[in-house]
N, C-alpha and C positions, 0 to 999 in steps of 0.2 A: 211741572216747575223744576228747573235744574237748580243746582246748589248756588249758582250766582244770583239767581232771582230770589231764592229762599233767604239768603243772607244779605241781600241788597248791596251786592258789590257792583260798582259802576261798570257798564259794558265797555267803557273806553279806558279802563285801568291798564297800566303797564307794570308787571311784576317781574323782577329779576331774581334769579336764583344764583347764589354765590357759595363758595366753599372749596376746600382743598380737594385734591384727587381722591376718589374713593368714597365720598360722602353721599353720592347718589343724586347729583344735580340733574342729570338727564332723565332719570326715573321720576323725580319730583316735577320736573318741567312738563313731561308728558301727562302725568297723573293730574296735575293741577289744571292744565289746559283742558283736558277731557272733562273734568268736574265743572269747570266754569264756562265751557263752550268757547274758549279762547284759541287763538292761533299760537303756534310755537315759533321761536327764533333760536336756531342753533348755529354754532360757529362753523364756518366752511373751511375745513382743513385741506380737502383734496385739491383745491385750486390755489393754495398758497405757494408762490414761486420761490419763497426763501427757506421753507422749512428744512428741506434736505441739505441745502447749503449751510444752514445754521448748525445742524447737528454735526456736520463735517468740520466746521470752524467757527466756534462760538465768538471768538474775538473779532473776526472780520464781519460777521453777519448779524450780530445781536441787535445793533442799532437799526439796520434795515428791516429786520423781522418785526421789531416793536413798532416802528413807524407804519409798516404795512398793517399790523393788527389794529393800530389806532385809527387809520383811515377806514378800514373795513367796518370796524365796530361803530364808528361815527356815522358812516353811511347807513348802516343797518338801524341805528337809533333814529335817525331822521326818517327812514322809510316807515318804521313802526308808528311814529307819531303822525306822519302825513297820511297813513292809512286810517288813522282814527283810533289807535290804541286797540285794546282787547287782545293783549299778547302776554305770554309767559316766556321769558328770555333765559336761556341757559348761558350763564357766565356774564359778568358785567364788564363794562369798559374801564371801570375804576381799578380792577385787579391788575391790569397791565402795568400801570405806573406805580401803584402802591406796593406791589409784590415783585413782579418779574423784572421790570427795568431796574428797579432799585437793587434787586439781588445781583443782576449782571454788573452794575456799577460797583457794588461793595465787594464783589468777588474778583473784580479786575477784568471782566470780559466785555465791559463797555467803558470807553474812556470818559473822563470827567467832562470834556467838551461835548461829546455825543449825548451824555446823560443830561447835561444842562439844556442842550438843544431840544432833546425829546421832552423833558418836563415843561419847558417853556411852551412848546407846541401844544402839549396836552392841556396846560392851564388855559391857553388862549382859545382852544376849541371846546373844552369840556367844562372847566370850572368857571362858568359865566352864567348870568341869569337867563341867557338866551338859549342855552343848551337844554333839550327836553329830558330832564332827569326822570327816572322811574317814580311811580307813586309809592313803591315799596321794594326794598331789597330784602329777600329772605336769605338769612345766613344759616346754612346747615353746619352744625358742629357736633363733634364727638371726641372721645378720648383717642389718643394716638393708637392704643391697642385695638380699639374698635375699628378704626380706619385701616390699620394694617391688615386686620382680619378680613375686611371687605375687599381690599386690593388683592389679597391672596386668593380669596374665594372666586373672584371673577377671572383670574388666571390669564390676564393679558401678558404675552411674552415679554414685551419691553419693560413693563412694570415689574415683572418678577425678577428681572435682571438688575433693576435699579437698587443701589445700596439703601439699607434702612435709614442710614444717616441723612439721606436726601429727603425722605418722607418726614423725618423728625424736623428737619429744618423748615420744610414747607408748612408743616403743621404750626410751628411757632411763628413763622412769618404771617400766616393767615390770621392767627390770633392777634398779633401785634397790629395788623392792618385794620381788622374790624373794630378793635377797641378804640381806635381814633377816627373811624370813618364817620363823616357827618354830611355827605353830599345829598342824601335822601333818607327817609325813615327806614329803620332796620328792625326786622322781626327775627329773633334767633330761635331756631328749632333744633332740639337735640335729636340725633338720629335714632336714639333708643326709645323715643316717645311715640313712635309710629312704625308701621310695617305695611307700606302701600303695595308691596309686591305680593305678599301672602294674604293681605286683608284689605280689599278695595274700600271698605267702609271707613278705614282709618283716615281717609282723606277729608272726611266731613268735619271732624274737630279742627283740622288745620284751616279749612275754609272759614269756619266760625271764628277762629282766632284772627285770621286776615281781615275779616269784616269788622270785628271789634277794633282792631288796630287802626284800620283805615278811618273809621269813624272818629277815633280819638285824635288822630293826627289832623283831621279836618277841623275838629273843634279847636285845636290849638292854633290853627291858622286864622280863626275868626277873631 
């Protein structure tokens, strides 16, 4: 009996992992999928035709990049549900509009017209009863110091060269976003409450919490 069966988590559940850079979304996605016997869904960065252009010229390509992300995530969300669920997803479709597109607009790297067009498109595609929202969004959170420590520890060159002020801003934007997020149920996990890299057994209490949380949200729907 695997953990999914032990804690009676539906085999067609769709769980999305969200959180700022450095909180361990990919690690949690893989560990949770292994524990539940689910498939994983990761963002496809290598095939993105706008990424390099965007980093060369934010103002010109921010709108194109965000629309591309929206289309790709929308297609992936449809694919997951058409498959019948049973997925853990790294990063949500909601973060694009609630954090990144909004940041480009507020910083002046996306025009008001482009931002309004993008948010209108997002609302029409995603914020409707017809869009297959996840059963649960797990938000990984931690203090700024903890997250900066993790970013430093994993040593990715581009992240090491990024000013700390950027990580501070992203941390605050994520907190603002999740505090008003209501598109699907949210379970918040503090990154200091588990260590799935060094202790594989620490995933079980998380699965237990997920099971309890899903049962409670189902009861509220009745």
